[in-house]
C-alpha positions as CSV (number, residue, x, y, z in Angstrom):
1,M,46.7,41.7,-68.1
2,F,47.9,38.8,-65.9
3,K,46.9,36.2,-68.5
4,N,48.8,38.1,-71.2
5,T,51.9,38.2,-69.1
6,V,51.7,34.5,-68.3
7,T,51.0,33.6,-71.9
8,E,54.1,35.6,-73.1
9,L,56.3,33.9,-70.5
10,L,55.0,30.5,-71.5
11,E,55.6,31.2,-75.2
12,A,59.1,32.4,-74.5
13,A,59.9,29.2,-72.5
14,L,58.6,27.0,-75.3
15,I,60.6,28.9,-77.9
16,E,63.7,28.3,-75.8
17,R,62.9,24.6,-75.7
18,P,61.5,23.7,-79.2
19,D,61.4,20.0,-78.2
20,L,58.5,20.8,-75.8
21,F,55.0,21.9,-76.9
22,L,51.8,23.1,-75.2
23,I,48.9,20.7,-74.8
24,D,46.7,22.8,-72.5
25,F,46.9,26.1,-70.6
26,S,44.3,27.8,-68.4
27,I,44.0,30.4,-65.6
28,Q,41.1,29.9,-63.2
29,G,39.4,32.8,-61.6
30,D,41.6,32.6,-58.4
31,N,44.8,32.9,-60.5
32,Q,45.3,29.2,-60.5
33,I,47.6,28.6,-63.5
34,K,47.6,25.1,-65.0
35,V,49.9,24.2,-67.9
36,T,50.1,20.8,-69.6
37,I,53.1,20.1,-71.8
38,D,54.4,17.3,-73.9
39,G,57.7,16.7,-75.7
40,D,58.9,15.0,-78.9
41,K,60.9,12.6,-76.7
42,G,58.6,12.6,-73.7
43,V,58.6,15.0,-70.7
44,L,60.9,14.7,-67.7
45,V,60.4,16.3,-64.3
46,E,63.2,18.7,-65.2
47,D,61.2,19.9,-68.3
48,C,58.2,20.7,-66.0
49,M,60.6,22.5,-63.6
50,F,62.0,24.5,-66.5
51,V,58.6,25.8,-67.7
52,S,57.5,26.4,-64.1
53,R,60.6,28.5,-63.3
54,A,60.3,30.4,-66.6
55,I,56.9,31.6,-65.5
56,E,57.2,31.8,-61.7
57,H,60.6,33.6,-61.6
58,N,59.2,36.4,-63.8
59,L,56.1,37.1,-61.9
60,D,55.9,39.2,-58.7
61,R,53.9,37.6,-55.9
62,E,53.7,41.0,-54.2
63,E,51.7,42.3,-57.2
64,Q,49.6,39.1,-57.9
65,D,48.9,36.1,-55.8
66,F,48.8,32.9,-57.9
67,S,49.4,29.2,-57.9
68,L,51.2,27.4,-60.7
69,E,50.9,23.7,-61.8
70,V,53.0,22.4,-64.7
71,M,52.5,18.8,-65.7
72,S,53.0,16.4,-68.5
73,A,50.3,14.9,-70.6
74,G,49.4,11.6,-68.9
75,A,49.9,8.2,-70.5
76,T,46.2,7.7,-70.8
77,S,45.4,11.3,-71.9
78,P,43.9,11.6,-75.4
79,L,46.2,12.8,-78.2
80,V,45.4,16.4,-79.1
81,H,48.5,17.7,-81.0
82,K,49.9,16.4,-84.3
83,R,53.3,16.1,-82.7
84,Q,51.9,13.6,-80.2
85,Y,51.1,11.2,-83.1
86,K,54.6,11.4,-84.5
87,K,56.1,10.4,-81.2
88,N,53.7,7.5,-80.8
89,L,54.5,5.9,-84.2
90,N,54.4,2.1,-84.1
91,R,52.3,2.1,-80.9
92,V,48.7,0.8,-80.6
93,L,46.1,3.5,-80.6
94,D,42.3,3.4,-79.9
95,V,40.9,5.9,-82.4
96,K,37.3,7.1,-82.3
97,T,35.7,8.9,-85.2
98,A,32.1,10.1,-85.5
99,S,31.0,6.8,-87.1
100,D,33.5,4.2,-85.9
101,T,36.1,3.0,-83.3
102,M,39.3,1.3,-84.4
103,E,42.2,-0.2,-82.5
104,G,45.4,-0.6,-84.4
105,T,49.1,0.2,-84.8
106,L,49.9,3.7,-85.9
107,T,52.1,3.1,-89.0
108,E,52.2,6.5,-90.7
109,V,51.8,10.1,-89.7
110,T,51.4,13.0,-92.3
111,D,50.4,16.6,-92.0
112,S,46.8,15.8,-92.8
113,D,46.1,12.3,-91.6
114,I,47.3,9.1,-89.8
115,K,47.3,5.5,-90.9
116,I,46.5,2.6,-88.6
117,E,46.7,-1.1,-89.3
118,W,45.2,-4.0,-87.5
119,K,44.4,-7.7,-88.0
120,V,41.0,-9.3,-87.9
121,R,39.7,-12.9,-88.3
122,E,37.1,-13.2,-91.1
123,P,35.3,-16.2,-92.6
124,K,37.1,-17.8,-95.5
125,P,35.7,-16.7,-98.9
126,I,35.3,-20.4,-99.8
127,G,34.9,-23.2,-97.3
128,K,34.7,-23.4,-93.5
129,G,37.0,-21.7,-91.0
130,K,38.5,-18.2,-90.7
131,V,41.5,-16.4,-92.1
132,T,43.5,-13.5,-90.6
133,V,43.2,-10.4,-92.7
134,K,45.3,-7.2,-92.4
135,K,43.3,-4.0,-92.5
136,Q,44.3,-0.4,-92.6
137,A,42.6,3.0,-92.5
138,N,43.7,6.5,-93.2
139,I,42.0,8.9,-90.9
140,A,42.1,12.7,-91.3
141,Y,42.9,14.6,-88.1
142,E,39.6,16.6,-88.4
143,N,37.7,13.3,-88.3
144,I,39.3,12.0,-85.1
145,V,37.0,12.5,-82.1
146,E,39.5,11.0,-79.7
147,A,42.7,9.0,-79.9
148,K,44.5,7.3,-77.0
149,V,47.6,5.2,-76.8
150,M,46.7,1.7,-75.6
151,I,49.2,0.6,-72.9
152,K,50.1,-3.0,-73.1
153,F,51.8,-5.0,-70.4
Protein backbone atom coordinates (compact mmCIF):
# COMPACT_ATOMS: atom_id res chain seq x y z
CA MET A 1 0.00 0.00 0.00
CA PHE A 2 2.73 2.49 1.01
CA LYS A 3 4.90 1.57 -1.99
CA ASN A 4 1.94 2.02 -4.37
CA THR A 5 1.25 5.48 -2.97
CA VAL A 6 4.90 6.55 -3.28
CA THR A 7 5.09 5.11 -6.81
CA GLU A 8 2.01 7.07 -7.88
CA LEU A 9 3.38 10.31 -6.40
CA LEU A 10 6.73 9.76 -8.10
CA GLU A 11 5.09 9.02 -11.46
CA ALA A 12 2.93 12.16 -11.15
CA ALA A 13 6.01 14.30 -10.44
CA LEU A 14 7.84 12.89 -13.47
CA ILE A 15 4.79 13.47 -15.70
CA GLU A 16 4.76 17.09 -14.53
CA ARG A 17 8.48 17.38 -15.38
CA PRO A 18 9.01 15.40 -18.63
CA ASP A 19 12.66 16.54 -18.81
CA LEU A 20 13.38 14.31 -15.78
CA PHE A 21 13.38 10.52 -15.79
CA LEU A 22 13.73 7.75 -13.24
CA ILE A 23 16.96 5.79 -12.93
CA ASP A 24 16.31 3.85 -9.72
CA PHE A 25 13.63 3.64 -7.05
CA SER A 26 13.49 1.48 -3.95
CA ILE A 27 11.84 1.30 -0.55
CA GLN A 28 13.78 -0.58 2.11
CA GLY A 29 12.08 -2.51 4.90
CA ASP A 30 12.22 0.42 7.34
CA ASN A 31 10.39 2.70 4.82
CA GLN A 32 13.62 4.25 3.62
CA ILE A 33 12.72 5.66 0.20
CA LYS A 34 15.58 6.13 -2.29
CA VAL A 35 14.99 7.78 -5.66
CA THR A 36 17.66 8.37 -8.31
CA ILE A 37 16.76 10.65 -11.21
CA ASP A 38 18.45 12.06 -14.28
CA GLY A 39 17.47 14.72 -16.76
CA ASP A 40 17.86 15.43 -20.45
CA LYS A 41 19.92 18.49 -19.53
CA GLY A 42 21.33 17.22 -16.25
CA VAL A 43 19.88 17.48 -12.75
CA LEU A 44 19.97 20.51 -10.49
CA VAL A 45 19.46 20.53 -6.74
CA GLU A 46 16.12 22.22 -7.44
CA ASP A 47 15.05 19.21 -9.53
CA CYS A 48 15.79 16.85 -6.63
CA MET A 49 13.90 19.19 -4.30
CA PHE A 50 10.92 19.21 -6.68
CA VAL A 51 10.68 15.40 -6.69
CA SER A 52 11.28 15.20 -2.95
CA ARG A 53 8.51 17.70 -2.20
CA ALA A 54 6.11 16.00 -4.63
CA ILE A 55 6.45 12.83 -2.57
CA GLU A 56 6.98 14.12 0.97
CA HIS A 57 4.25 16.78 0.98
CA ASN A 58 1.65 14.19 -0.04
CA LEU A 59 2.47 11.63 2.64
CA ASP A 60 1.34 11.83 6.24
CA ARG A 61 4.11 11.19 8.76
CA GLU A 62 1.43 10.54 11.38
CA GLU A 63 0.30 7.48 9.40
CA GLN A 64 3.67 6.25 8.18
CA ASP A 65 7.18 6.98 9.40
CA PHE A 66 9.64 7.20 6.49
CA SER A 67 12.89 8.72 5.27
CA LEU A 68 13.30 10.07 1.76
CA GLU A 69 16.45 10.51 -0.30
CA VAL A 70 16.28 11.94 -3.84
CA MET A 71 19.54 12.15 -5.75
CA SER A 72 20.88 12.53 -9.24
CA ALA A 73 22.75 9.80 -11.08
CA GLY A 74 26.42 10.40 -10.33
CA ALA A 75 28.98 11.32 -12.96
CA THR A 76 30.64 7.93 -12.60
CA SER A 77 27.41 5.92 -12.46
CA PRO A 78 26.80 3.47 -15.31
CA LEU A 79 24.32 4.55 -17.99
CA VAL A 80 21.11 2.56 -17.62
CA HIS A 81 18.51 4.51 -19.58
CA LYS A 82 18.47 5.20 -23.34
CA ARG A 83 17.89 8.89 -22.65
CA GLN A 84 21.23 9.01 -20.81
CA TYR A 85 23.04 8.02 -24.00
CA LYS A 86 21.39 10.85 -25.96
CA LYS A 87 22.49 13.47 -23.46
CA ASN A 88 26.07 12.14 -23.57
CA LEU A 89 26.47 12.32 -27.34
CA ASN A 90 30.04 13.25 -28.38
CA ARG A 91 31.47 12.23 -25.00
CA VAL A 92 33.93 9.41 -24.41
CA LEU A 93 32.36 6.20 -23.09
CA ASP A 94 33.83 2.99 -21.71
CA VAL A 95 31.49 0.28 -23.00
CA LYS A 96 31.62 -3.33 -21.84
CA THR A 97 29.87 -6.11 -23.69
CA ALA A 98 29.91 -9.82 -22.85
CA SER A 99 32.90 -10.34 -25.14
CA ASP A 100 34.75 -7.01 -25.35
CA THR A 101 35.53 -3.63 -23.78
CA MET A 102 35.81 -0.49 -25.91
CA GLU A 103 36.55 3.12 -25.14
CA GLY A 104 35.45 5.63 -27.73
CA THR A 105 33.43 8.71 -28.56
CA LEU A 106 29.66 8.23 -28.67
CA THR A 107 28.79 9.50 -32.16
CA GLU A 108 25.28 8.20 -32.74
CA VAL A 109 22.29 7.09 -30.67
CA THR A 110 19.23 5.32 -32.10
CA ASP A 111 16.29 3.51 -30.51
CA SER A 112 18.06 0.16 -30.87
CA ASP A 113 21.80 0.82 -30.61
CA ILE A 114 24.70 3.22 -30.17
CA LYS A 115 27.75 3.91 -32.31
CA ILE A 116 31.16 4.64 -30.83
CA GLU A 117 34.33 5.63 -32.66
CA TRP A 118 37.97 5.49 -31.57
CA LYS A 119 41.47 5.61 -33.04
CA VAL A 120 44.14 2.93 -32.74
CA ARG A 121 47.73 2.60 -33.90
CA GLU A 122 48.25 -0.45 -36.12
CA PRO A 123 51.24 -1.73 -38.07
CA LYS A 124 51.41 -0.48 -41.66
CA PRO A 125 50.20 -3.02 -44.21
CA ILE A 126 53.51 -2.64 -46.06
CA GLY A 127 56.78 -1.57 -44.52
CA LYS A 128 57.80 -0.61 -41.03
CA GLY A 129 56.03 1.69 -38.61
CA LYS A 130 52.48 2.25 -37.54
CA VAL A 131 49.51 4.15 -38.89
CA THR A 132 46.52 5.61 -37.02
CA VAL A 133 43.27 3.90 -37.98
CA LYS A 134 39.76 5.10 -37.13
CA LYS A 135 37.49 2.30 -35.92
CA GLN A 136 33.81 2.23 -35.07
CA ALA A 137 31.31 -0.16 -33.58
CA ASN A 138 27.54 -0.30 -33.44
CA ILE A 139 26.42 -1.87 -30.17
CA ALA A 140 22.83 -2.89 -29.47
CA TYR A 141 21.52 -1.83 -26.04
CA GLU A 142 20.81 -5.44 -25.07
CA ASN A 143 24.49 -6.30 -25.66
CA ILE A 144 25.78 -3.59 -23.32
CA VAL A 145 26.77 -5.00 -19.95
CA GLU A 146 27.95 -1.62 -18.64
CA ALA A 147 28.61 1.81 -20.11
CA LYS A 148 30.22 4.71 -18.25
CA VAL A 149 31.13 8.22 -19.25
CA MET A 150 34.89 8.73 -19.02
CA ILE A 151 35.65 12.01 -17.30
CA LYS A 152 38.65 13.76 -18.83
CA PHE A 153 40.49 16.68 -17.21
